[in-house]
C-alpha positions in Angstrom: -12.0 -25.2 14.5 -13.9 -25.8 11.0 -12.5 -24.1 8.5 -14.9 -24.6 5.8 -17.6 -22.9 8.0 -15.3 -20.4 8.8 -14.1 -19.5 5.5 -17.7 -19.5 4.2 -18.9 -16.8 7.5 -15.7 -15.2 6.6 -16.7 -14.6 3.0 -20.6 -13.8 3.6 -19.5 -10.8 5.5 -16.8 -9.6 3.0 -19.5 -9.7 0.1 -21.8 -7.2 2.8 -18.6 -5.2 3.7 -19.1 -5.8 7.8 -16.0 -7.2 9.9 -17.0 -10.7 10.7 -18.2 -10.8 14.8 -17.1 -13.7 15.0 -13.3 -14.1 13.6 -11.1 -15.3 15.9 -8.4 -17.0 14.4 -5.8 -19.3 17.1 -2.6 -19.2 14.9 -1.2 -18.7 11.4 -1.7 -22.0 10.0 -5.4 -21.5 10.5 -5.4 -18.4 8.8 -3.7 -19.6 6.0 -6.1 -22.7 6.0 -9.1 -20.3 5.7 -7.7 -17.7 3.1 -7.2 -20.9 0.9 -10.9 -22.3 1.5 -11.7 -18.6 1.0 -10.0 -18.3 -2.2 -11.5 -21.3 -3.7 -15.1 -20.5 -2.8 -14.4 -17.2 -4.9 -13.1 -19.0 -8.3 -15.7 -21.4 -7.9 -18.0 -17.8 -8.5 -16.0 -16.9 -11.3 -13.1 -14.8 -9.6 -10.0 -15.0 -10.9 -6.5 -15.3 -8.7 -3.6 -13.0 -10.9 -1.2 -13.5 -8.0 0.0 -12.5 -4.2 0.5 -9.8 -1.9 3.5 -10.0 0.7 2.7 -8.4 4.3 4.5 -7.5 7.5 7.9 -7.3 5.5 9.7 -5.4 8.3 11.6 -7.0 11.3 10.1 -4.3 13.6 6.1 -5.0 12.1 7.2 -9.2 12.4 8.1 -8.6 15.9 4.8 -6.4 16.7 2.7 -9.2 15.2 4.5 -12.3 17.2 5.6 -14.1 13.6 9.2 -14.5 11.9 8.6 -14.4 8.5 6.5 -12.0 6.4 2.8 -12.7 5.3 1.2 -13.5 2.0 -2.3 -13.3 0.5 -3.8 -13.1 -2.7 -4.6 -10.7 -5.5 -8.3 -10.9 -7.8 -8.6 -9.5 -11.1 -11.9 -7.9 -9.9 -10.1 -5.9 -7.4 -7.3 -4.2 -9.7 -7.9 -0.8 -11.2 -5.7 1.4 -13.4 -4.7 4.9 -12.2 -7.1 7.6 -12.2 -9.9 5.3 -11.4 -13.0 7.0 -9.2 -14.0 4.0 -6.6 -17.4 4.1 -4.7 -16.5 4.2 -1.0 -19.4 1.9 0.0 -17.2 -0.9 -1.8 -15.1 -0.5 1.1 -15.0 -1.0 5.3 -13.3 2.6 6.3 -9.9 2.5 4.2 -6.3 2.6 5.2 -3.8 3.1 2.0 -0.2 1.7 1.3 2.2 3.1 -1.5 4.5 0.1 -2.4 6.2 -1.7 -5.7 5.1 -4.4 -7.3 6.1 -6.2 -10.6 5.1 -8.7 -12.8 6.5 -12.3 -13.4 8.2 -13.1 -17.1 9.4 -16.5 -16.6 8.2 -18.9 -13.7 10.6 -18.5 -10.4 12.1 -21.7 -9.1 11.5 -22.7 -5.2 14.5 -21.4 -4.3 15.9 -19.1 -6.4 19.5 -16.7 -5.6 19.3 -12.7 -6.1 20.2 -13.1 -9.7 17.2 -15.9 -10.4 14.8 -13.5 -8.3 16.2 -10.4 -10.6 15.9 -12.1 -13.8 12.8 -13.0 -13.8 11.3 -9.7 -13.1 9.3 -8.3 -16.6 7.9 -5.1 -15.1 8.1 -3.2 -11.7 5.6 -0.2 -11.3 3.9 1.7 -8.4 0.8 1.0 -6.8 -1.6 1.8 -3.9 -3.1 -0.9 -1.9 -5.9 -0.2 -0.7 -7.0 -1.9 3.1 -10.1 -3.0 5.0 -9.0 -1.4 8.2 -12.3 -1.0 11.0 -9.7 -1.3 13.7 -9.7 1.4 16.0 -8.4 0.4 19.3 -6.5 -2.7 18.1 -5.4 -4.0 14.7 -5.9 -7.8 13.7 -3.4 -10.7 15.1 -1.2 -12.0 12.6 -3.7 -15.0 12.3 -6.5 -12.9 11.7 -4.4 -10.7 9.2 -3.5 -14.2 7.3 -7.1 -15.0 7.4 -8.1 -11.9 6.1 -6.0 -11.9 3.1 -3.9 -9.2 4.7 -7.0 -6.9 5.0 -6.3 -6.7 1.7 -9.2 -4.4 -0.8 -7.7 -3.9 -3.8 -4.7 -2.1 -5.8 -4.6 0.7 -8.5 -1.9 0.3 -10.9 0.6 2.9 -12.3 1.0 4.2 -16.0 4.5 3.5 -16.8 7.4 1.7 -14.6 10.5 0.3 -15.3 11.6 -3.5 -17.4 14.1 -4.2 -14.3 14.3 -4.2 -10.8 17.9 -2.9 -10.0 19.0 -2.5 -6.6 19.6 1.3 -6.5 18.5 3.9 -4.4 14.5 4.7 -5.3 12.1 7.5 -4.1 8.4 7.1 -3.4 5.6 9.6 -1.7 2.4 9.2 -0.9 0.2 12.2 -0.9 -3.8 12.1 0.5 -5.8 14.5 0.0 -2.8 16.9 -2.0 -1.3 16.7 1.5 2.5 14.4 1.8 1.6 11.8 4.2 4.4 9.8 4.0 7.7 9.7 1.7 10.6 7.1 1.5 14.3 6.9 -0.3 16.9 4.6 -0.5 17.6 1.3 -1.6 15.3 -0.3 1.1 12.4 -0.6 -1.8 14.1 -2.0 -4.1 15.4 -4.5 -1.8 12.4 -5.4 0.0 11.1 -6.2 -3.3 13.6 -8.6 -4.1 13.5 -10.2 -0.6 9.6 -10.6 -0.8 10.0 -12.2 -3.9 12.5 -14.9 -2.9 10.8 -15.8 0.3 7.5 -16.2 -1.7 9.0 -18.4 -4.2 10.2 -20.4 -0.9 7.1 -19.8 0.9 4.4 -21.4 -1.5 5.6 -24.6 -3.0 4.7 -25.5 0.8 1.1 -24.8 0.2 0.9 -26.8 -2.9 1.3 -23.7 -5.1 4.2 -21.6 -6.8 5.0 -18.4 -8.4 4.2 -18.6 -12.5 4.8 -16.4 -15.5 2.3 -13.3 -15.7 1.8 -13.5 -11.9 1.2 -9.8 -10.1 3.2 -9.5 -7.1 2.9 -6.7 -4.6 6.3 -6.8 -2.8 5.7 -4.7 0.7 7.1 -1.6 1.5 9.0 0.4 4.0 6.4 3.3 3.8 3.6 3.0 6.7 0.2 2.0 6.3 -1.9 5.2 6.2 -5.5 4.6 7.7 -7.9 7.5 6.1 -11.1 6.4 6.2 -12.4 9.8 5.1 -9.7 9.9 2.1 -10.9 11.2 -1.0 -7.9 11.2 -3.0 -5.0 9.5 -2.8 -1.2 9.9 -5.3 1.5 7.6 -5.2 4.9 8.8 -7.0 8.2 7.2 -7.5 11.3 8.4 -9.0 11.6 4.9 -11.3 8.6 3.6 -11.3 5.3 5.4 -12.1 3.0 7.3 -10.5 -0.5 6.4 -9.6 -3.5 8.2 -8.1 -7.7 7.2 -7.3 -10.4 9.1 -6.0 -12.6 7.8 -3.6 -16.3 9.1 -4.2 
């Protein structure tokens, strides 16, 4: 595969908010190569990478995708919004949403951190709504396609408030779409997923010439489901410890 050509074509379709009809990616390594080249092209035109997102964090999802680890994508400054934002629907392909927990790092995180180092690296913990371009109907993307598409990431909305420390304690999170609860999770798995995602990402990035640095934002995945909702107008995520966040799609 010509990675440069595939990445340029993918970015062209991304800019037009169209699925890439020729997007056949054979394996995860190809997917990461395409994602990295798209990132280079986006940075070349002035976009700024501000961190990473981790996906496919649950063993069940990994089995479904035919992989044995999570995946990661990149976050961009122009796709980060504050709670209460109203976003134009035409900016996106059909949307799906996740409610999850994100962190901002204080110090750099070493390549092979222990649990104490992971917790010490966290400067701020907060809830987010992650938006996804999700035009799929009969089947979702393969793992390789998911990676190449930057985890079908469409941006994220950041909660007001949050916490200054990450602790291994039970946490509640609920997601409402147009005023009705669409999903709710509770227990220690939310914060454990955050810590596990950070540790995995800190190990994974150096093999690709990158590392986690102070100031990076990381969306750490979730145990809540992905919620396709292409007609949604209002989405809200509420937690008991990490703030609340909402957005409107117009």
